[in-house]
Biopython code that builds the backbone (N, CA, C, O; Angstrom):
import numpy as np
from Bio.PDB.StructureBuilder import StructureBuilder

atoms = [
    (1, "HIS", "N", (-42.479, 48.095, -16.169)),
    (1, "HIS", "CA", (-41.058, 47.615, -16.011)),
    (1, "HIS", "C", (-41.068, 46.437, -15.116)),
    (1, "HIS", "O", (-41.555, 46.579, -13.994)),
    (2, "THR", "N", (-40.596, 45.311, -15.470)),
    (2, "THR", "CA", (-40.555, 44.170, -14.663)),
    (2, "THR", "C", (-39.332, 44.125, -13.816)),
    (2, "THR", "O", (-38.218, 44.365, -14.283)),
    (3, "PRO", "N", (-39.558, 43.796, -12.481)),
    (3, "PRO", "CA", (-38.414, 43.674, -11.625)),
    (3, "PRO", "C", (-37.497, 42.438, -12.001)),
    (3, "PRO", "O", (-37.988, 41.346, -12.287)),
    (4, "ARG", "N", (-36.147, 42.678, -11.982)),
    (4, "ARG", "CA", (-35.274, 41.585, -12.274)),
    (4, "ARG", "C", (-34.983, 40.698, -11.086)),
    (4, "ARG", "O", (-34.871, 41.184, -9.960)),
    (5, "SER", "N", (-34.857, 39.372, -11.325)),
    (5, "SER", "CA", (-34.543, 38.604, -10.164)),
    (5, "SER", "C", (-33.068, 38.611, -10.040)),
    (5, "SER", "O", (-32.344, 38.790, -11.019)),
    (6, "PRO", "N", (-32.587, 38.406, -8.762)),
    (6, "PRO", "CA", (-31.130, 38.565, -8.557)),
    (6, "PRO", "C", (-30.385, 37.386, -9.425)),
    (6, "PRO", "O", (-30.954, 36.345, -9.755)),
    (7, "PRO", "N", (-29.174, 37.676, -9.709)),
    (7, "PRO", "CA", (-28.426, 36.644, -10.564)),
    (7, "PRO", "C", (-28.270, 35.425, -9.644)),
    (7, "PRO", "O", (-28.068, 35.530, -8.434)),
    (8, "GLN", "N", (-28.379, 34.231, -10.320)),
    (8, "GLN", "CA", (-28.191, 32.980, -9.575)),
    (8, "GLN", "C", (-26.646, 32.784, -9.376)),
    (8, "GLN", "O", (-25.856, 32.957, -10.304)),
    (9, "VAL", "N", (-26.302, 32.453, -8.246)),
    (9, "VAL", "CA", (-24.922, 32.042, -7.841)),
    (9, "VAL", "C", (-24.823, 30.519, -8.002)),
    (9, "VAL", "O", (-25.543, 29.735, -7.383)),
    (10, "ARG", "N", (-23.859, 30.154, -8.896)),
    (10, "ARG", "CA", (-23.632, 28.690, -9.014)),
    (10, "ARG", "C", (-22.586, 28.215, -7.987)),
    (10, "ARG", "O", (-21.552, 28.852, -7.785)),
    (11, "SER", "N", (-22.861, 27.196, -7.416)),
    (11, "SER", "CA", (-21.835, 26.581, -6.488)),
    (11, "SER", "C", (-20.989, 25.714, -7.298)),
    (11, "SER", "O", (-21.309, 25.269, -8.400)),
    (12, "ALA", "N", (-19.768, 25.477, -6.622)),
    (12, "ALA", "CA", (-18.836, 24.730, -7.387)),
    (12, "ALA", "C", (-19.451, 23.222, -7.458)),
    (12, "ALA", "O", (-20.232, 22.804, -6.603)),
    (13, "PRO", "N", (-19.032, 22.489, -8.520)),
    (13, "PRO", "CA", (-19.425, 21.133, -8.585)),
    (13, "PRO", "C", (-18.873, 20.312, -7.402)),
    (13, "PRO", "O", (-17.878, 20.671, -6.771)),
    (14, "PRO", "N", (-19.563, 19.203, -7.140)),
    (14, "PRO", "CA", (-19.032, 18.423, -6.057)),
    (14, "PRO", "C", (-17.596, 17.993, -6.329)),
    (14, "PRO", "O", (-17.247, 17.760, -7.486)),
    (15, "ALA", "N", (-16.771, 17.882, -5.330)),
    (15, "ALA", "CA", (-15.365, 17.356, -5.444)),
    (15, "ALA", "C", (-15.452, 15.923, -5.894)),
    (15, "ALA", "O", (-16.270, 15.135, -5.419)),
    (16, "LYS", "N", (-14.573, 15.613, -6.832)),
    (16, "LYS", "CA", (-14.405, 14.211, -7.306)),
    (16, "LYS", "C", (-13.432, 13.481, -6.415)),
    (16, "LYS", "O", (-12.576, 14.132, -5.816)),
    (17, "ARG", "N", (-13.505, 12.214, -6.292)),
    (17, "ARG", "CA", (-12.579, 11.396, -5.554)),
    (17, "ARG", "C", (-11.249, 11.525, -6.264)),
    (17, "ARG", "O", (-11.223, 11.585, -7.493)),
    (18, "GLN", "N", (-10.149, 11.570, -5.542)),
    (18, "GLN", "CA", (-8.888, 11.606, -6.114)),
    (18, "GLN", "C", (-8.516, 10.289, -6.730)),
    (18, "GLN", "O", (-8.744, 9.259, -6.096)),
    (19, "ARG", "N", (-7.972, 10.245, -7.891)),
    (19, "ARG", "CA", (-7.555, 9.050, -8.589)),
    (19, "ARG", "C", (-6.086, 8.964, -8.438)),
    (19, "ARG", "O", (-5.452, 9.928, -8.010)),
    (20, "GLY", "N", (-5.495, 7.809, -8.784)),
    (20, "GLY", "CA", (-4.118, 7.682, -8.614)),
    (20, "GLY", "C", (-3.733, 6.731, -7.441)),
    (20, "GLY", "O", (-4.552, 5.916, -7.017)),
    (21, "PRO", "N", (-2.494, 6.838, -6.929)),
    (21, "PRO", "CA", (-2.170, 6.025, -5.910)),
    (21, "PRO", "C", (-2.978, 6.354, -4.596)),
    (21, "PRO", "O", (-3.212, 7.514, -4.256)),
    (22, "PRO", "N", (-3.375, 5.285, -3.905)),
    (22, "PRO", "CA", (-4.135, 5.572, -2.755)),
    (22, "PRO", "C", (-3.284, 6.250, -1.632)),
    (22, "PRO", "O", (-2.082, 5.994, -1.564)),
    (23, "ALA", "N", (-3.854, 7.074, -0.786)),
    (23, "ALA", "CA", (-3.221, 7.638, 0.285)),
    (23, "ALA", "C", (-2.724, 6.493, 1.251)),
    (23, "ALA", "O", (-3.338, 5.430, 1.341)),
    (24, "THR", "N", (-1.646, 6.751, 1.926)),
    (24, "THR", "CA", (-1.179, 5.608, 2.767)),
    (24, "THR", "C", (-2.123, 5.428, 3.887)),
    (24, "THR", "O", (-2.362, 4.285, 4.274)),
    (25, "GLY", "N", (-2.693, 6.467, 4.454)),
    (25, "GLY", "CA", (-3.678, 6.309, 5.534)),
    (25, "GLY", "C", (-3.174, 5.448, 6.697)),
    (25, "GLY", "O", (-3.961, 4.796, 7.383)),
    (26, "GLY", "N", (-1.844, 5.453, 6.912)),
    (26, "GLY", "CA", (-1.283, 4.768, 8.072)),
    (26, "GLY", "C", (-1.102, 3.278, 7.795)),
    (26, "GLY", "O", (-1.032, 2.461, 8.713)),
    (27, "MET", "N", (-1.025, 2.932, 6.453)),
    (27, "MET", "CA", (-0.929, 1.493, 6.132)),
    (27, "MET", "C", (0.493, 1.002, 6.496)),
    (27, "MET", "O", (1.494, 1.607, 6.112)),
    (28, "SER", "N", (0.543, -0.118, 7.250)),
    (28, "SER", "CA", (1.879, -0.567, 7.706)),
    (28, "SER", "C", (2.146, -1.987, 7.179)),
    (28, "SER", "O", (2.991, -2.703, 7.715)),
    (29, "THR", "N", (1.398, -2.395, 6.092)),
    (29, "THR", "CA", (1.614, -3.721, 5.455)),
    (29, "THR", "C", (2.116, -3.459, 4.044)),
    (29, "THR", "O", (1.605, -2.588, 3.340)),
    (30, "VAL", "N", (3.050, -4.171, 3.668)),
    (30, "VAL", "CA", (3.613, -4.188, 2.302)),
    (30, "VAL", "C", (3.180, -5.520, 1.618)),
    (30, "VAL", "O", (3.161, -6.599, 2.210)),
    (31, "ALA", "N", (2.835, -5.338, 0.311)),
    (31, "ALA", "CA", (2.523, -6.410, -0.552)),
    (31, "ALA", "C", (3.575, -6.705, -1.650)),
    (31, "ALA", "O", (4.015, -5.753, -2.295)),
    (32, "VAL", "N", (3.962, -7.831, -1.877)),
    (32, "VAL", "CA", (4.862, -8.217, -2.936)),
    (32, "VAL", "C", (4.155, -9.358, -3.658)),
    (32, "VAL", "O", (3.951, -10.439, -3.106)),
    (33, "MET", "N", (3.780, -9.081, -4.934)),
    (33, "MET", "CA", (2.972, -10.080, -5.666)),
    (33, "MET", "C", (3.793, -10.657, -6.840)),
    (33, "MET", "O", (4.838, -10.115, -7.201)),
    (34, "GLY", "N", (3.317, -11.729, -7.409)),
    (34, "GLY", "CA", (3.973, -12.334, -8.557)),
    (34, "GLY", "C", (5.400, -12.925, -8.308)),
    (34, "GLY", "O", (6.301, -12.858, -9.144)),
    (35, "LEU", "N", (5.523, -13.527, -7.045)),
    (35, "LEU", "CA", (6.832, -14.027, -6.610)),
    (35, "LEU", "C", (7.442, -15.035, -7.661)),
    (35, "LEU", "O", (8.603, -14.891, -8.043)),
    (36, "GLN", "N", (6.667, -16.023, -8.106)),
    (36, "GLN", "CA", (7.192, -17.000, -9.044)),
    (36, "GLN", "C", (7.601, -16.356, -10.340)),
    (36, "GLN", "O", (8.646, -16.687, -10.900)),
    (37, "ARG", "N", (6.808, -15.458, -10.815)),
    (37, "ARG", "CA", (7.118, -14.768, -12.124)),
    (37, "ARG", "C", (8.405, -14.006, -12.050)),
    (37, "ARG", "O", (9.180, -13.898, -13.001)),
    (38, "LYS", "N", (8.596, -13.455, -10.797)),
    (38, "LYS", "CA", (9.884, -12.698, -10.553)),
    (38, "LYS", "C", (11.090, -13.556, -10.063)),
    (38, "LYS", "O", (12.179, -13.065, -9.766)),
    (39, "GLY", "N", (10.809, -14.823, -10.009)),
    (39, "GLY", "CA", (11.858, -15.781, -9.556)),
    (39, "GLY", "C", (12.305, -15.580, -8.160)),
    (39, "GLY", "O", (13.483, -15.764, -7.855)),
    (40, "LEU", "N", (11.374, -15.192, -7.263)),
    (40, "LEU", "CA", (11.690, -15.013, -5.915)),
    (40, "LEU", "C", (11.024, -16.155, -5.011)),
    (40, "LEU", "O", (9.848, -16.482, -5.173)),
    (41, "SER", "N", (11.799, -16.698, -4.113)),
    (41, "SER", "CA", (11.347, -17.658, -3.201)),
    (41, "SER", "C", (10.860, -17.006, -1.823)),
    (41, "SER", "O", (11.162, -15.849, -1.530)),
    (42, "GLU", "N", (10.130, -17.777, -1.045)),
    (42, "GLU", "CA", (9.771, -17.282, 0.262)),
    (42, "GLU", "C", (10.968, -16.948, 1.112)),
    (42, "GLU", "O", (10.924, -16.006, 1.904)),
    (43, "VAL", "N", (12.028, -17.696, 0.963)),
    (43, "VAL", "CA", (13.209, -17.441, 1.721)),
    (43, "VAL", "C", (13.866, -16.142, 1.266)),
    (43, "VAL", "O", (14.276, -15.328, 2.093)),
    (44, "ASP", "N", (13.973, -15.937, -0.115)),
    (44, "ASP", "CA", (14.442, -14.551, -0.591)),
    (44, "ASP", "C", (13.706, -13.396, 0.100)),
    (44, "ASP", "O", (14.277, -12.495, 0.713)),
    (45, "VAL", "N", (12.444, -13.508, -0.052)),
    (45, "VAL", "CA", (11.561, -12.308, 0.486)),
    (45, "VAL", "C", (11.729, -12.130, 1.923)),
    (45, "VAL", "O", (11.987, -11.039, 2.432)),
    (46, "ARG", "N", (11.571, -13.275, 2.606)),
    (46, "ARG", "CA", (11.697, -13.101, 4.087)),
    (46, "ARG", "C", (13.049, -12.627, 4.443)),
    (46, "ARG", "O", (13.137, -11.773, 5.325)),
    (47, "THR", "N", (14.103, -13.069, 3.873)),
    (47, "THR", "CA", (15.487, -12.537, 4.178)),
    (47, "THR", "C", (15.635, -11.067, 3.984)),
    (47, "THR", "O", (16.217, -10.369, 4.814)),
    (48, "VAL", "N", (15.102, -10.586, 2.868)),
    (48, "VAL", "CA", (15.137, -9.110, 2.564)),
    (48, "VAL", "C", (14.394, -8.341, 3.647)),
    (48, "VAL", "O", (14.992, -7.429, 4.219)),
    (49, "PHE", "N", (13.162, -8.629, 3.971)),
    (49, "PHE", "CA", (12.345, -7.873, 4.859)),
    (49, "PHE", "C", (12.674, -8.015, 6.329)),
    (49, "PHE", "O", (12.530, -7.052, 7.082)),
    (50, "GLU", "N", (13.109, -9.185, 6.760)),
    (50, "GLU", "CA", (13.385, -9.430, 8.200)),
    (50, "GLU", "C", (14.497, -8.502, 8.649)),
    (50, "GLU", "O", (14.519, -8.103, 9.814)),
    (51, "GLY", "N", (15.417, -8.146, 7.773)),
    (51, "GLY", "CA", (16.449, -7.194, 8.246)),
    (51, "GLY", "C", (16.101, -5.807, 8.224)),
    (51, "GLY", "O", (16.941, -4.978, 8.574)),
    (52, "MET", "N", (14.886, -5.438, 7.829)),
    (52, "MET", "CA", (14.452, -4.034, 7.818)),
    (52, "MET", "C", (13.911, -3.576, 9.244)),
    (52, "MET", "O", (13.385, -4.375, 10.018)),
    (53, "ASP", "N", (14.065, -2.364, 9.498)),
    (53, "ASP", "CA", (13.536, -1.702, 10.761)),
    (53, "ASP", "C", (12.029, -1.836, 10.731)),
    (53, "ASP", "O", (11.364, -1.563, 9.732)),
    (54, "GLY", "N", (11.494, -2.296, 11.942)),
    (54, "GLY", "CA", (10.080, -2.411, 12.143)),
    (54, "GLY", "C", (9.408, -3.595, 11.771)),
    (54, "GLY", "O", (8.206, -3.744, 11.994)),
    (55, "TYR", "N", (10.209, -4.568, 11.139)),
    (55, "TYR", "CA", (9.619, -5.886, 10.670)),
    (55, "TYR", "C", (8.904, -6.546, 11.778)),
    (55, "TYR", "O", (9.447, -6.689, 12.873)),
    (56, "GLU", "N", (7.679, -6.960, 11.529)),
    (56, "GLU", "CA", (6.910, -7.734, 12.502)),
    (56, "GLU", "C", (6.657, -9.207, 12.064)),
    (56, "GLU", "O", (6.963, -10.171, 12.765)),
    (57, "ALA", "N", (6.107, -9.286, 10.920)),
    (57, "ALA", "CA", (5.656, -10.655, 10.479)),
    (57, "ALA", "C", (5.535, -10.703, 8.893)),
    (57, "ALA", "O", (5.411, -9.678, 8.223)),
    (58, "CYS", "N", (5.576, -11.841, 8.413)),
    (58, "CYS", "CA", (5.512, -12.178, 6.956)),
    (58, "CYS", "C", (4.476, -13.271, 6.705)),
    (58, "CYS", "O", (4.549, -14.336, 7.318)),
    (59, "LYS", "N", (3.557, -13.037, 5.855)),
    (59, "LYS", "CA", (2.545, -14.155, 5.486)),
    (59, "LYS", "C", (2.543, -14.288, 3.973)),
    (59, "LYS", "O", (2.397, -13.332, 3.211)),
    (60, "PHE", "N", (2.721, -15.581, 3.590)),
    (60, "PHE", "CA", (2.748, -15.936, 2.184)),
    (60, "PHE", "C", (1.378, -16.311, 1.804)),
    (60, "PHE", "O", (0.685, -16.966, 2.582)),
    (61, "ALA", "N", (0.918, -15.909, 0.576)),
    (61, "ALA", "CA", (-0.326, -16.114, 0.055)),
    (61, "ALA", "C", (-0.237, -16.862, -1.253)),
    (61, "ALA", "O", (-0.304, -16.256, -2.323)),
    (62, "PRO", "N", (-0.069, -18.330, -1.175)),
    (62, "PRO", "CA", (0.280, -19.063, -2.421)),
    (62, "PRO", "C", (-0.874, -18.788, -3.485)),
    (62, "PRO", "O", (-0.586, -18.641, -4.673)),
    (63, "ASN", "N", (-2.145, -18.726, -3.042)),
    (63, "ASN", "CA", (-3.200, -18.539, -4.042)),
    (63, "ASN", "C", (-3.117, -17.174, -4.833)),
    (63, "ASN", "O", (-3.533, -17.073, -5.987)),
    (64, "ALA", "N", (-2.541, -16.119, -4.118)),
    (64, "ALA", "CA", (-2.382, -14.880, -4.682)),
    (64, "ALA", "C", (-0.988, -14.686, -5.404)),
    (64, "ALA", "O", (-0.714, -13.713, -6.106)),
    (65, "GLY", "N", (-0.154, -15.738, -5.136)),
    (65, "GLY", "CA", (1.153, -15.697, -5.689)),
    (65, "GLY", "C", (2.079, -14.647, -5.223)),
    (65, "GLY", "O", (2.947, -14.188, -5.967)),
    (66, "GLY", "N", (1.893, -14.217, -3.877)),
    (66, "GLY", "CA", (2.574, -13.169, -3.236)),
    (66, "GLY", "C", (2.670, -13.308, -1.742)),
    (66, "GLY", "O", (2.305, -14.328, -1.158)),
    (67, "CYS", "N", (3.147, -12.307, -1.171)),
    (67, "CYS", "CA", (3.195, -12.258, 0.308)),
    (67, "CYS", "C", (2.838, -10.856, 0.856)),
    (67, "CYS", "O", (2.757, -9.864, 0.132)),
    (68, "PHE", "N", (2.639, -10.851, 2.152)),
    (68, "PHE", "CA", (2.337, -9.611, 2.804)),
    (68, "PHE", "C", (3.282, -9.471, 4.008)),
    (68, "PHE", "O", (3.542, -10.450, 4.708)),
    (69, "VAL", "N", (3.783, -8.280, 4.242)),
    (69, "VAL", "CA", (4.782, -8.088, 5.225)),
    (69, "VAL", "C", (4.332, -7.018, 6.203)),
    (69, "VAL", "O", (4.051, -5.901, 5.767)),
    (70, "LYS", "N", (4.253, -7.278, 7.434)),
    (70, "LYS", "CA", (3.714, -6.277, 8.444)),
    (70, "LYS", "C", (4.795, -5.561, 9.079)),
    (70, "LYS", "O", (5.744, -6.230, 9.489)),
    (71, "PHE", "N", (4.804, -4.234, 9.233)),
    (71, "PHE", "CA", (5.769, -3.472, 9.896)),
    (71, "PHE", "C", (5.118, -2.702, 11.045)),
    (71, "PHE", "O", (3.894, -2.612, 11.134)),
    (72, "SER", "N", (6.001, -2.122, 11.964)),
    (72, "SER", "CA", (5.433, -1.494, 13.189)),
    (72, "SER", "C", (4.772, -0.165, 12.872)),
    (72, "SER", "O", (3.938, 0.292, 13.654)),
    (73, "SER", "N", (5.099, 0.460, 11.785)),
    (73, "SER", "CA", (4.454, 1.802, 11.379)),
    (73, "SER", "C", (4.370, 1.920, 9.978)),
    (73, "SER", "O", (4.999, 1.171, 9.231)),
    (74, "SER", "N", (3.537, 2.930, 9.529)),
    (74, "SER", "CA", (3.420, 3.219, 8.151)),
    (74, "SER", "C", (4.751, 3.826, 7.546)),
    (74, "SER", "O", (5.077, 3.653, 6.371)),
    (75, "TYR", "N", (5.441, 4.509, 8.409)),
    (75, "TYR", "CA", (6.721, 5.097, 7.933)),
    (75, "TYR", "C", (7.702, 4.021, 7.722)),
    (75, "TYR", "O", (8.441, 4.126, 6.743)),
    (76, "GLN", "N", (7.814, 3.021, 8.482)),
    (76, "GLN", "CA", (8.724, 1.853, 8.297)),
    (76, "GLN", "C", (8.153, 1.120, 7.027)),
    (76, "GLN", "O", (8.948, 0.785, 6.150)),
    (77, "ALA", "N", (6.965, 0.887, 6.906)),
    (77, "ALA", "CA", (6.447, 0.236, 5.697)),
    (77, "ALA", "C", (6.806, 0.903, 4.437)),
    (77, "ALA", "O", (7.190, 0.263, 3.458)),
    (78, "GLN", "N", (6.682, 2.236, 4.451)),
    (78, "GLN", "CA", (7.108, 3.058, 3.265)),
    (78, "GLN", "C", (8.536, 2.911, 2.948)),
    (78, "GLN", "O", (8.925, 2.737, 1.793)),
    (79, "ALA", "N", (9.361, 2.984, 4.016)),
    (79, "ALA", "CA", (10.773, 2.734, 3.857)),
    (79, "ALA", "C", (11.152, 1.470, 3.299)),
    (79, "ALA", "O", (12.092, 1.346, 2.513)),
    (80, "ALA", "N", (10.344, 0.424, 3.747)),
    (80, "ALA", "CA", (10.616, -0.985, 3.240)),
    (80, "ALA", "C", (10.357, -1.159, 1.746)),
    (80, "ALA", "O", (11.068, -1.870, 1.036)),
    (81, "VAL", "N", (9.217, -0.418, 1.273)),
    (81, "VAL", "CA", (8.919, -0.376, -0.020)),
    (81, "VAL", "C", (10.011, 0.206, -0.872)),
    (81, "VAL", "O", (10.323, -0.332, -1.935)),
    (82, "GLY", "N", (10.602, 1.298, -0.427)),
    (82, "GLY", "CA", (11.701, 1.925, -1.111)),
    (82, "GLY", "C", (12.970, 1.032, -1.094)),
    (82, "GLY", "O", (13.699, 0.932, -2.081)),
    (83, "GLY", "N", (13.185, 0.423, 0.015)),
    (83, "GLY", "CA", (14.370, -0.474, 0.165)),
    (83, "GLY", "C", (14.252, -1.737, -0.755)),
    (83, "GLY", "O", (15.236, -2.186, -1.343)),
    (84, "ALA", "N", (13.097, -2.247, -0.846)),
    (84, "ALA", "CA", (12.839, -3.431, -1.704)),
    (84, "ALA", "C", (12.956, -3.073, -3.101)),
    (84, "ALA", "O", (13.588, -3.796, -3.871)),
    (85, "THR", "N", (12.370, -1.965, -3.498)),
    (85, "THR", "CA", (12.432, -1.575, -4.875)),
    (85, "THR", "C", (13.906, -1.227, -5.251)),
    (85, "THR", "O", (14.280, -1.458, -6.401)),
    (86, "ALA", "N", (14.655, -0.749, -4.451)),
    (86, "ALA", "CA", (16.022, -0.427, -4.782)),
    (86, "ALA", "C", (16.844, -1.699, -5.010)),
    (86, "ALA", "O", (17.850, -1.698, -5.719)),
    (87, "MET", "N", (16.329, -2.892, -4.320)),
    (87, "MET", "CA", (16.960, -4.205, -4.529)),
    (87, "MET", "C", (16.359, -4.942, -5.682)),
    (87, "MET", "O", (16.719, -6.086, -5.959)),
    (88, "GLY", "N", (15.414, -4.271, -6.381)),
    (88, "GLY", "CA", (14.901, -5.033, -7.591)),
    (88, "GLY", "C", (13.526, -5.758, -7.200)),
    (88, "GLY", "O", (13.024, -6.489, -8.054)),
    (89, "ILE", "N", (12.952, -5.620, -6.095)),
    (89, "ILE", "CA", (11.803, -6.268, -5.643)),
    (89, "ILE", "C", (10.708, -5.337, -5.729)),
    (89, "ILE", "O", (10.703, -4.342, -5.006)),
    (90, "ASP", "N", (9.711, -5.586, -6.608)),
    (90, "ASP", "CA", (8.591, -4.689, -6.755)),
    (90, "ASP", "C", (7.670, -4.953, -5.525)),
    (90, "ASP", "O", (7.104, -6.034, -5.361)),
    (91, "ALA", "N", (7.562, -3.960, -4.721)),
    (91, "ALA", "CA", (6.769, -3.950, -3.505)),
    (91, "ALA", "C", (5.942, -2.708, -3.443)),
    (91, "ALA", "O", (6.300, -1.687, -4.029)),
    (92, "GLU", "N", (4.787, -2.778, -2.708)),
    (92, "GLU", "CA", (3.866, -1.601, -2.629)),
    (92, "GLU", "C", (3.111, -1.769, -1.381)),
    (92, "GLU", "O", (3.083, -2.859, -0.810)),
    (93, "LEU", "N", (2.448, -0.648, -0.899)),
    (93, "LEU", "CA", (1.713, -0.711, 0.247)),
    (93, "LEU", "C", (0.422, -1.517, 0.009)),
    (93, "LEU", "O", (-0.240, -1.309, -1.008)),
    (94, "ALA", "N", (0.065, -2.394, 0.887)),
    (94, "ALA", "CA", (-1.021, -3.255, 0.650)),
    (94, "ALA", "C", (-2.278, -2.418, 0.786)),
    (94, "ALA", "O", (-2.216, -1.306, 1.310)),
    (95, "ARG", "N", (-3.462, -2.939, 0.312)),
    (95, "ARG", "CA", (-4.731, -2.360, 0.423)),
    (95, "ARG", "C", (-5.360, -2.630, 1.781)),
    (95, "ARG", "O", (-6.160, -1.827, 2.261)),
    (96, "LYS", "N", (-5.020, -3.721, 2.391)),
    (96, "LYS", "CA", (-5.538, -4.057, 3.732)),
    (96, "LYS", "C", (-4.405, -4.379, 4.675)),
    (96, "LYS", "O", (-3.366, -4.871, 4.235)),
    (97, "GLU", "N", (-4.565, -4.124, 5.929)),
    (97, "GLU", "CA", (-3.605, -4.445, 6.915)),
    (97, "GLU", "C", (-3.536, -5.946, 7.183)),
    (97, "GLU", "O", (-4.563, -6.622, 7.243)),
    (98, "LEU", "N", (-2.330, -6.454, 7.342)),
    (98, "LEU", "CA", (-2.062, -7.866, 7.744)),
    (98, "LEU", "C", (-2.446, -7.937, 9.318)),
    (98, "LEU", "O", (-1.993, -7.143, 10.143)),
    (99, "ASP", "N", (-3.249, -8.885, 9.593)),
    (99, "ASP", "CA", (-3.672, -9.145, 11.024)),
    (99, "ASP", "C", (-2.676, -10.075, 11.672)),
    (99, "ASP", "O", (-2.809, -11.293, 11.554)),
    (100, "VAL", "N", (-1.736, -9.567, 12.317)),
    (100, "VAL", "CA", (-0.694, -10.452, 12.963)),
    (100, "VAL", "C", (-1.336, -11.416, 13.890)),
    (100, "VAL", "O", (-0.798, -12.516, 14.015)),
    (101, "GLY", "N", (-2.412, -11.150, 14.553)),
    (101, "GLY", "CA", (-3.035, -12.027, 15.478)),
    (101, "GLY", "C", (-3.637, -13.265, 14.854)),
    (101, "GLY", "O", (-3.942, -14.232, 15.552)),
    (102, "LYS", "N", (-3.820, -13.242, 13.461)),
    (102, "LYS", "CA", (-4.352, -14.364, 12.809)),
    (102, "LYS", "C", (-3.315, -15.289, 12.179)),
    (102, "LYS", "O", (-3.618, -16.280, 11.515)),
    (103, "LEU", "N", (-2.035, -14.882, 12.443)),
    (103, "LEU", "CA", (-0.886, -15.735, 11.866)),
    (103, "LEU", "C", (-0.651, -17.003, 12.723)),
    (103, "LEU", "O", (0.230, -17.804, 12.412)),
]
sb = StructureBuilder()
sb.init_structure("model")
sb.init_model(0)
sb.init_chain("A")
sb.init_seg("    ")
for serial, (resi, resn, name, xyz) in enumerate(atoms, 1):
    if name == "N":
        sb.init_residue(resn, " ", resi, " ")
    sb.init_atom(name, np.array(xyz, "f"), 0.0, 1.0, " ", f" {name:<3s}", serial, name[0])
structure = sb.get_structure()
């Protein structure tokens, strides 16, 4: 009679990276892209965001056709995205922080 080997225990497969919207990770910069296509001017965008809590700076990126708006905190940036969206401006948290020191 042949001794049986113990059953093999399979470990769970490695966790996959989450897909979908990126985690905020403390992002405090908002991106608004496609300004011309949306009929928005720099003045329009600046006027909307300057009045929001935590506004620090706004940088326009003509080559990208958009702008980046820096807020004091990720909470204020998230609130700004919601406020801008409610006004019909498509805004989202940026992928990179705006470096106010380089403005």
